[in-house]
Phi, psi and omega in degrees: 000147178265133179278150174302151185304325182287353178256006180231057185298325180290314177298321178298317179297315179298320178296318179296318180296318180296315179299318180295321180293321178296316180294326183281341183279145175262005181280150173288163187302313180297319179295317178300317180298318179292322177296320179295322176297316178300319179294322178299318178298314183300326181262005181055053184294157177285165183304321183298327177294321176294320179304311182294312185286325177289330175298314178295317180302317179298320180297332181261012172097007178281134180248175183300324179298321179292320178295316176300322177298319177297315180300317178294321183292325185266350182307316180294339182269312184270341178101154182293328180297318179293320180292319177296318177299315180297319180299316177297320180289327176294318177299315177300317180298318179295321176298317179298316179300319179295317179296318179297316179298319180294317179295320179297316179297320179296316178296320178295321177295319179294321180288334180285336182283000000 
């Protein structure tokens, strides 16, 4: 279930911050998505952050090869440990995405009956 907007102040704040950052950027959408992935690696972000950002990246045409290219490009700067950590978290994020899609399909099937 989705909570009313007034009950999700942290999510609302994050959405506002993200929207402001997108508006302030002069980058095109795919480049912005790749830069955000690089930033997630740099800060050792959790899997859920990758889930959200890779979903948007996919919607704007970014593919797995481009994400791998970013990981290779930033490895000498952020270090192999951060890139290895990010790779594991990306796999976790993809697993979470698959589970969410399966649960959503199951719920839709139940509601259709």
